[in-house]
Backbone as a chain_set.jsonl record, in Angstrom:
{"seq": "MTKALKMMAQNLEDMSVLSSLCQDALISVADISYSQEQKSFVAVLNRFCWDQVQEGDRDYFRSHSGLRFDNVTAVAYKGLSKQNTDQILSLLTIAFAPDKDDQLDGAGFVMLQFADDKAIRLTVSNVSAVIEDLGERWGTAWLPGHENT", "coords": {"N": [[-4.091, 26.018, -20.119], [-7.749, 25.836, -20.612], [-10.258, 27.181, -18.437], [-13.006, 24.866, -17.029], [-15.952, 24.756, -17.744], [-18.498, 26.262, -15.549], [-21.91, 26.847, -14.594], [-24.656, 28.803, -12.882], [-28.001, 28.55, -13.035], [-30.888, 31.001, -12.881], [-32.809, 32.184, -13.4], [-34.848, 34.193, -16.1], [-33.047, 35.466, -17.761], [-30.513, 34.347, -16.926], [-31.007, 31.755, -18.271], [-31.377, 32.282, -20.907], [-28.412, 33.002, -21.444], [-27.526, 30.09, -20.651], [-28.605, 28.849, -22.504], [-27.691, 29.496, -25.099], [-24.93, 28.568, -24.49], [-25.078, 25.588, -24.862], [-26.153, 25.719, -27.14], [-25.935, 23.191, -29.888], [-24.989, 21.123, -28.508], [-24.934, 17.227, -28.324], [-26.832, 14.503, -27.443], [-27.388, 11.627, -25.823], [-29.844, 9.866, -26.028], [-29.512, 7.745, -24.068], [-28.389, 9.061, -21.997], [-30.391, 10.334, -20.555], [-31.887, 11.92, -17.941], [-34.99, 11.165, -15.565], [-35.918, 12.122, -12.315], [-38.163, 11.758, -10.418], [-38.563, 11.574, -7.601], [-36.941, 13.077, -6.555], [-37.272, 15.086, -7.796], [-35.69, 15.938, -9.935], [-34.317, 17.143, -13.263], [-31.686, 15.267, -15.412], [-29.068, 15.441, -17.802], [-26.532, 14.121, -19.886], [-23.873, 15.911, -21.531], [-22.965, 16.236, -25.028], [-20.896, 18.755, -25.707], [-21.004, 21.492, -27.976], [-17.885, 24.067, -27.317], [-19.254, 26.89, -27.484], [-18.447, 28.654, -26.015], [-15.604, 29.394, -26.206], [-15.071, 29.998, -28.91], [-13.144, 31.73, -31.493], [-13.005, 34.995, -33.36], [-12.076, 34.03, -36.659], [-10.638, 31.82, -35.904], [-9.719, 28.616, -36.355], [-9.854, 26.912, -34.23], [-11.341, 24.626, -32.687], [-13.549, 23.223, -29.798], [-14.916, 20.242, -28.046], [-16.589, 19.332, -24.895], [-17.492, 17.29, -22.492], [-20.274, 17.62, -20.65], [-22.5, 18.331, -17.728], [-25.894, 18.67, -16.807], [-28.143, 19.936, -15.169], [-31.601, 20.396, -14.094], [-33.44, 21.488, -11.163], [-36.39, 21.181, -9.278], [-38.244, 19.803, -10.665], [-41.322, 18.941, -11.558], [-42.876, 17.708, -13.553], [-42.285, 15.416, -16.747], [-42.627, 16.149, -20.541], [-42.59, 14.73, -23.35], [-41.582, 14.974, -26.748], [-41.648, 13.532, -29.493], [-39.797, 11.847, -28.818], [-38.735, 8.837, -27.893], [-38.387, 7.196, -24.835], [-36.861, 4.821, -24.585], [-35.897, 4.281, -26.706], [-32.464, 4.077, -26.785], [-30.638, 4.504, -28.526], [-30.469, 6.775, -29.894], [-29.318, 9.878, -30.845], [-29.398, 13.235, -30.013], [-30.198, 16.418, -31.044], [-29.255, 19.521, -29.839], [-31.094, 22.569, -29.804], [-32.077, 24.852, -28.564], [-32.98, 26.267, -25.643], [-35.209, 27.167, -23.436], [-37.324, 29.327, -21.037], [-40.628, 29.649, -20.045], [-42.657, 31.272, -18.122], [-45.281, 30.386, -15.924], [-48.485, 31.207, -16.633], [-50.169, 31.903, -14.743], [-48.487, 32.512, -12.483], [-46.232, 34.449, -12.757], [-44.089, 35.527, -10.743], [-42.522, 34.048, -9.172], [-41.204, 32.325, -10.355], [-41.87, 29.535, -11.41], [-42.698, 27.657, -13.931], [-42.271, 26.79, -17.459], [-39.786, 24.891, -19.056], [-38.193, 24.539, -22.316], [-36.598, 22.359, -23.901], [-35.85, 22.415, -27.248], [-35.375, 20.552, -29.752], [-33.713, 19.443, -32.815], [-35.103, 18.154, -35.575], [-38.131, 18.363, -34.834], [-38.497, 17.551, -32.263], [-38.947, 17.123, -28.554], [-38.454, 18.503, -25.2], [-40.568, 18.799, -22.429], [-40.146, 20.467, -19.457], [-41.968, 20.961, -16.251], [-41.767, 23.277, -13.99], [-41.458, 24.194, -10.686], [-39.834, 26.124, -9.89], [-37.369, 27.997, -11.525], [-34.158, 26.683, -11.663], [-30.953, 25.66, -12.777], [-28.031, 23.805, -13.221], [-24.911, 24.211, -15.236], [-22.263, 22.095, -15.868], [-18.895, 21.156, -17.057], [-17.068, 18.496, -17.421], [-15.296, 17.199, -17.696], [-11.874, 17.176, -19.46], [-11.599, 19.391, -22.074], [-11.731, 18.461, -25.835], [-10.525, 18.6, -29.257], [-11.851, 19.427, -32.008], [-12.913, 19.41, -35.565], [-14.644, 20.709, -36.5], [-16.907, 23.411, -37.053], [-20.222, 23.444, -35.875], [-23.059, 24.106, -37.84], [-25.748, 26.146, -39.46], [-28.851, 25.951, -41.244], [-30.646, 28.147, -42.724], [-34.161, 29.176, -42.878]], "CA": [[-5.411, 25.471, -20.422], [-9.143, 26.656, -20.398], [-11.159, 26.725, -17.318], [-13.972, 24.427, -17.147], [-17.73, 25.708, -17.327], [-19.473, 25.871, -14.22], [-22.936, 27.617, -14.481], [-25.696, 28.137, -12.5], [-29.189, 29.716, -13.88], [-32.268, 30.718, -11.714], [-34.14, 33.341, -14.119], [-34.924, 34.744, -17.886], [-31.661, 36.072, -18.575], [-29.617, 33.114, -17.303], [-31.578, 30.9, -19.357], [-30.897, 32.503, -21.93], [-27.389, 32.406, -21.386], [-27.391, 28.92, -20.51], [-29.274, 27.955, -23.766], [-26.245, 29.819, -25.53], [-23.772, 27.405, -23.647], [-25.508, 24.401, -24.644], [-26.373, 25.018, -28.298], [-25.461, 22.209, -30.651], [-24.718, 19.899, -28.025], [-25.051, 16.235, -29.024], [-27.585, 14.591, -26.158], [-27.843, 10.674, -26.511], [-31.363, 9.493, -24.919], [-29.553, 6.861, -23.12], [-27.729, 9.894, -21.083], [-31.143, 11.477, -20.182], [-32.588, 10.937, -16.636], [-35.552, 12.286, -14.533], [-35.729, 11.385, -10.863], [-39.657, 12.372, -9.833], [-38.135, 11.786, -6.352], [-35.207, 14.098, -6.139], [-37.329, 16.324, -9.162], [-34.919, 16.561, -10.978], [-33.729, 16.293, -14.578], [-30.362, 15.704, -15.62], [-28.957, 14.717, -19.401], [-25.208, 14.377, -20.11], [-24.097, 16.268, -23.212], [-21.11, 16.183, -25.764], [-21.504, 20.308, -25.658], [-19.847, 22.579, -28.699], [-17.612, 25.039, -26.588], [-18.942, 28.158, -28.215], [-17.75, 29.91, -24.994], [-14.265, 28.884, -26.689], [-14.655, 30.374, -30.07], [-12.579, 33.382, -31.632], [-13.171, 35.048, -34.902], [-10.794, 33.819, -37.194], [-9.994, 31.027, -35.394], [-10.179, 27.71, -36.974], [-9.402, 25.603, -33.4], [-12.763, 24.685, -32.363], [-13.779, 22.313, -29.16], [-16.14, 19.811, -27.154], [-16.899, 19.042, -23.727], [-18.798, 16.509, -22.055], [-21.323, 18.453, -19.878], [-23.237, 17.487, -17.117], [-26.885, 19.56, -17.296], [-29.444, 19.124, -14.244], [-32.794, 20.961, -13.538], [-33.948, 20.864, -10.218], [-37.698, 21.282, -8.971], [-38.962, 19.449, -11.87], [-42.335, 18.205, -11.208], [-43.177, 16.699, -14.59], [-41.354, 15.814, -18.205], [-43.07, 15.605, -21.351], [-41.523, 14.548, -24.178], [-42.517, 15.404, -28.194], [-40.942, 12.892, -31.036], [-38.912, 10.853, -29.073], [-39.204, 7.605, -26.717], [-36.764, 7.151, -23.901], [-36.669, 3.311, -24.976], [-35.074, 4.059, -28.175], [-31.285, 4.49, -26.231], [-29.396, 4.139, -29.164], [-31.069, 7.754, -30.699], [-28.873, 11.053, -30.636], [-30.378, 14.648, -29.936], [-29.591, 17.642, -31.557], [-30.174, 20.639, -28.938], [-30.937, 23.937, -30.562], [-32.204, 26.159, -27.64], [-33.191, 25.888, -24.245], [-36.544, 28.345, -23.126], [-38.37, 29.053, -20.048], [-42.001, 30.435, -19.83], [-43.176, 31.492, -16.632], [-46.5, 29.764, -15.803], [-48.86, 32.478, -16.827], [-50.288, 32.144, -13.058], [-47.156, 31.82, -11.275], [-45.036, 34.624, -13.15], [-43.116, 36.244, -10.369], [-41.534, 32.962, -8.29], [-40.022, 31.199, -11.34], [-42.673, 28.574, -11.893], [-43.355, 27.342, -14.807], [-41.841, 25.199, -18.271], [-38.534, 24.694, -19.621], [-38.447, 23.724, -23.242], [-35.499, 21.52, -24.686], [-35.795, 21.902, -28.503], [-33.787, 19.625, -30.708], [-33.292, 19.448, -34.367], [-36.353, 17.183, -36.137], [-39.174, 18.707, -34.231], [-38.415, 16.619, -31.317], [-38.406, 18.379, -27.758], [-38.664, 18.058, -23.973], [-40.716, 20.108, -21.804], [-39.936, 20.017, -18.223], [-43.109, 21.771, -15.71], [-40.79, 23.46, -12.63], [-41.922, 24.882, -9.546], [-38.901, 27.275, -9.376], [-36.316, 27.482, -11.968], [-32.937, 26.206, -11.403], [-30.054, 24.792, -13.484], [-26.687, 24.034, -13.271], [-24.06, 23.075, -16.276], [-20.745, 22.315, -15.239], [-18.013, 20.437, -17.346], [-16.941, 16.746, -16.345], [-13.694, 16.475, -17.983], [-11.314, 17.789, -20.674], [-12.195, 19.564, -23.604], [-10.869, 18.004, -26.601], [-10.45, 19.385, -30.201], [-13.177, 19.04, -33.182], [-12.243, 20.062, -36.567], [-16.3, 20.845, -37.282], [-18.141, 24.29, -36.555], [-21.582, 23.713, -36.417], [-23.912, 25.209, -39.193], [-27.131, 26.206, -39.173], [-29.231, 26.641, -42.314], [-31.096, 29.303, -43.123], [-34.928, 28.5, -43.209]], "C": [[-6.582, 26.196, -19.879], [-9.891, 26.113, -18.945], [-12.384, 26.219, -17.477], [-15.3, 25.238, -16.743], [-18.016, 25.387, -16.244], [-20.675, 27.147, -13.849], [-23.843, 27.727, -13.585], [-26.856, 29.218, -13.033], [-30.679, 29.651, -13.245], [-33.392, 31.822, -11.898], [-33.803, 33.297, -15.684], [-33.585, 34.62, -18.438], [-30.26, 34.638, -18.415], [-29.982, 31.975, -17.759], [-30.932, 30.69, -20.215], [-29.651, 32.482, -22.354], [-26.746, 31.089, -21.543], [-27.834, 28.076, -21.807], [-28.065, 28.331, -24.886], [-25.09, 28.905, -25.555], [-24.092, 26.034, -24.32], [-26.081, 24.099, -26.069], [-25.71, 24.227, -29.143], [-24.86, 20.924, -29.998], [-25.757, 18.511, -28.117], [-25.557, 15.322, -27.691], [-27.546, 12.996, -26.666], [-29.066, 10.164, -25.38], [-31.088, 8.697, -24.044], [-29.158, 8.132, -21.514], [-28.398, 11.111, -20.567], [-32.124, 10.49, -19.07], [-33.464, 11.666, -15.915], [-35.836, 11.317, -13.313], [-36.799, 12.077, -10.226], [-39.456, 12.111, -8.079], [-37.492, 12.827, -5.525], [-36.177, 15.207, -7.057], [-36.225, 17.34, -9.25], [-34.113, 15.291, -12.159], [-32.252, 16.52, -14.957], [-29.885, 15.037, -17.437], [-27.113, 15.163, -19.171], [-24.786, 14.833, -21.39], [-22.745, 16.544, -23.887], [-21.671, 17.988, -26.354], [-20.04, 20.776, -26.857], [-19.23, 23.328, -27.67], [-17.996, 26.389, -27.781], [-18.698, 29.156, -27.379], [-16.188, 30.283, -25.307], [-13.836, 29.365, -28.238], [-13.906, 31.795, -30.424], [-12.904, 33.427, -32.89], [-11.663, 35.003, -35.359], [-10.028, 32.6, -36.783], [-10.629, 29.636, -36.048], [-10.11, 26.182, -35.687], [-11.033, 25.339, -32.449], [-12.891, 23.052, -31.094], [-14.741, 21.969, -28.504], [-16.09, 19.707, -25.861], [-17.71, 17.967, -23.373], [-18.942, 17.406, -20.464], [-22.461, 17.856, -19.295], [-24.464, 18.635, -17.079], [-27.758, 18.969, -16.166], [-30.338, 20.392, -14.119], [-33.125, 20.434, -12.452], [-35.507, 21.136, -10.16], [-38.74, 21.312, -9.792], [-40.123, 18.377, -11.461], [-43.297, 17.217, -12.082], [-42.006, 16.655, -16.013], [-42.734, 15.302, -19.118], [-42.216, 15.307, -22.483], [-42.233, 14.457, -25.705], [-41.296, 14.172, -29.385], [-39.966, 11.871, -30.492], [-39.291, 9.752, -27.691], [-37.89, 7.36, -26.004], [-36.437, 5.99, -23.995], [-35.535, 3.611, -25.933], [-33.587, 5.29, -27.417], [-30.641, 4.938, -26.964], [-29.537, 5.878, -29.814], [-30.316, 8.979, -29.637], [-29.854, 12.081, -31.188], [-29.58, 15.441, -30.333], [-29.987, 18.743, -30.905], [-29.616, 21.471, -29.587], [-31.568, 25.071, -29.684], [-32.856, 25.513, -26.591], [-34.209, 27.321, -24.146], [-37.195, 27.864, -21.752], [-39.586, 29.905, -20.12], [-42.573, 30.303, -19.007], [-44.665, 31.009, -17.05], [-47.356, 31.196, -15.636], [-49.678, 33.146, -15.209], [-49.365, 32.395, -12.183], [-45.819, 32.77, -11.794], [-44.094, 35.393, -12.086], [-42.215, 35.152, -9.619], [-41.009, 32.062, -9.049], [-40.926, 30.031, -11.801], [-42.541, 28.339, -13.068], [-42.705, 26.404, -16.486], [-40.512, 25.519, -18.711], [-38.729, 23.733, -20.587], [-36.905, 23.428, -23.883], [-35.556, 21.199, -26.205], [-35.05, 21.407, -28.951], [-34.291, 19.89, -32.316], [-34.501, 18.177, -34.502], [-37.462, 16.934, -35.244], [-39.085, 17.611, -32.906], [-37.69, 17.623, -30.002], [-38.952, 17.667, -26.45], [-39.001, 19.077, -22.924], [-40.821, 19.61, -20.431], [-40.891, 20.862, -17.135], [-42.036, 21.813, -14.25], [-41.68, 24.659, -11.705], [-41.104, 25.919, -9.297], [-37.664, 27.197, -10.691], [-34.673, 27.318, -11.853], [-32.262, 25.374, -12.33], [-29.003, 24.883, -13.098], [-25.913, 23.353, -14.647], [-22.646, 23.412, -16.023], [-19.886, 21.116, -16.561], [-17.449, 19.33, -16.952], [-15.743, 16.438, -16.722], [-12.852, 17.273, -19.112], [-11.677, 18.5, -21.801], [-11.509, 18.605, -24.728], [-11.54, 18.161, -28.064], [-11.357, 18.741, -31.605], [-12.415, 20.038, -34.441], [-13.778, 20.702, -37.256], [-16.673, 22.004, -36.287], [-19.478, 23.928, -36.831], [-22.312, 24.818, -37.137], [-25.272, 24.969, -39.038], [-27.853, 26.825, -40.647], [-30.444, 27.337, -41.929], [-32.813, 28.92, -43.444], [-36.093, 29.592, -43.377]], "O": [[-6.53, 26.986, -18.936], [-10.017, 24.958, -18.538], [-13.135, 26.979, -18.089], [-15.567, 26.015, -15.826], [-17.832, 24.235, -15.852], [-20.478, 28.101, -13.097], [-24.126, 26.597, -13.185], [-26.662, 30.39, -13.354], [-31.417, 28.672, -13.123], [-34.316, 32.229, -11.194], [-32.931, 32.688, -16.305], [-33.155, 33.877, -19.32], [-29.477, 34.169, -19.241], [-29.17, 31.058, -17.636], [-30.211, 29.748, -20.547], [-29.445, 32.047, -23.488], [-25.771, 30.851, -22.257], [-27.493, 26.922, -22.066], [-27.551, 27.397, -25.502], [-24.443, 28.587, -26.553], [-23.129, 25.268, -24.276], [-26.432, 22.978, -26.438], [-24.545, 24.619, -29.218], [-24.384, 19.96, -30.597], [-26.983, 18.572, -28.027], [-24.739, 15.332, -26.772], [-27.658, 12.874, -27.886], [-29.014, 10.161, -24.15], [-31.898, 8.542, -23.13], [-29.575, 8.007, -20.363], [-27.935, 12.208, -20.252], [-32.678, 9.391, -19.074], [-33.075, 12.761, -15.508], [-35.947, 10.091, -13.339], [-36.492, 13.0, -9.471], [-40.351, 12.547, -7.356], [-37.522, 13.222, -4.36], [-35.727, 16.351, -6.99], [-35.923, 18.501, -8.974], [-33.721, 14.126, -12.231], [-31.67, 17.602, -14.878], [-30.566, 14.197, -18.025], [-26.608, 16.106, -18.562], [-25.239, 14.263, -22.383], [-21.712, 16.972, -23.37], [-22.56, 18.272, -27.156], [-18.826, 20.59, -26.781], [-20.042, 23.415, -26.749], [-17.245, 26.765, -28.681], [-18.689, 30.339, -27.72], [-15.616, 31.244, -24.793], [-12.717, 29.226, -28.733], [-14.061, 32.807, -29.741], [-13.1, 32.438, -33.595], [-10.621, 35.491, -34.923], [-8.912, 32.362, -37.245], [-11.84, 29.533, -36.243], [-10.232, 24.985, -35.944], [-11.513, 26.121, -31.629], [-12.417, 21.972, -31.446], [-15.572, 22.813, -28.168], [-15.032, 20.263, -25.566], [-18.707, 17.765, -24.067], [-18.133, 17.693, -19.581], [-23.26, 17.12, -19.875], [-23.999, 19.738, -17.364], [-28.081, 17.781, -16.142], [-29.742, 21.466, -14.041], [-33.21, 19.21, -12.351], [-35.934, 21.356, -11.293], [-39.687, 22.091, -9.904], [-39.895, 17.217, -11.116], [-44.097, 16.36, -11.706], [-41.162, 17.512, -16.276], [-43.59, 14.489, -18.769], [-41.055, 15.715, -22.457], [-43.333, 13.918, -25.828], [-40.187, 14.487, -29.817], [-39.347, 11.12, -31.246], [-40.024, 10.004, -26.734], [-36.735, 7.332, -26.428], [-35.398, 5.834, -23.354], [-34.396, 3.157, -25.831], [-33.525, 6.519, -27.418], [-29.878, 5.823, -26.575], [-28.458, 6.244, -30.28], [-30.453, 9.144, -28.425], [-30.655, 12.065, -32.122], [-28.371, 15.363, -30.115], [-31.098, 19.155, -31.24], [-28.45, 21.553, -29.971], [-31.548, 26.215, -30.138], [-33.242, 24.345, -26.64], [-33.93, 28.365, -24.736], [-37.498, 26.734, -21.37], [-39.331, 31.096, -20.295], [-43.174, 29.238, -18.858], [-45.162, 31.165, -18.165], [-47.085, 32.08, -14.824], [-49.741, 34.288, -14.752], [-49.664, 32.473, -10.991], [-44.667, 32.4, -11.564], [-43.179, 35.985, -12.659], [-41.041, 35.495, -9.483], [-40.404, 31.085, -8.608], [-40.496, 29.54, -12.844], [-41.957, 29.342, -13.479], [-42.813, 25.18, -16.404], [-40.239, 26.718, -18.655], [-39.157, 22.595, -20.39], [-36.195, 24.347, -24.292], [-35.38, 20.042, -26.586], [-33.876, 21.668, -28.688], [-35.256, 20.562, -32.68], [-34.709, 17.386, -33.582], [-37.823, 15.818, -34.869], [-40.006, 16.794, -32.886], [-36.717, 18.376, -30.021], [-39.64, 16.647, -26.434], [-38.239, 19.954, -22.518], [-41.421, 18.573, -20.15], [-40.33, 21.958, -17.134], [-41.625, 20.839, -13.62], [-42.317, 25.651, -12.056], [-41.516, 26.744, -8.481], [-37.039, 26.137, -10.706], [-34.103, 28.378, -12.11], [-32.857, 24.378, -12.744], [-28.686, 25.942, -12.556], [-26.202, 22.234, -15.072], [-22.047, 24.486, -15.973], [-20.602, 20.164, -16.872], [-17.363, 19.3, -15.725], [-15.106, 15.52, -16.205], [-13.518, 18.159, -19.646], [-12.231, 17.766, -22.62], [-10.589, 17.926, -24.272], [-12.742, 17.957, -28.237], [-11.32, 17.565, -31.968], [-11.663, 21.005, -34.322], [-13.866, 21.086, -38.422], [-16.769, 21.837, -35.071], [-19.914, 24.079, -37.972], [-22.192, 26.039, -37.045], [-25.848, 23.961, -38.629], [-27.525, 27.914, -41.117], [-31.118, 27.089, -40.929], [-32.863, 28.223, -44.457], [-37.212, 29.248, -43.758]]}, "num_chains": 1, "name": "protein.A"}
């Protein structure tokens, strides 16, 4: 049995690794939540397990994973509505951009970019994220593909 994924991201390099682990995750809008009081943004992902793909292997896996960003002071949505809870988003990438005035302490913006030009921008006072698999992985026959544009 493969060990469940659990990782913290607290800098630009960590965020790059986090992004690669989350690429092609499917997220229901109903499974996204922001708590202004706790300064926390959370989402449950149906994550494609890129960390388990072996060259030449046709055994692929998905896992439910929890993704949490802390120190979130604001959330902005582009091209999606939190009221459309039936909508499924396909995550392309997660990127961090430091605040121009505050490049040293981790303040800035986390951008979750989805297919169909949808996005969520988190304003953070200090970049801090955690991803953790929530249960057993399951097999899938489908390897995500990407069109060259």
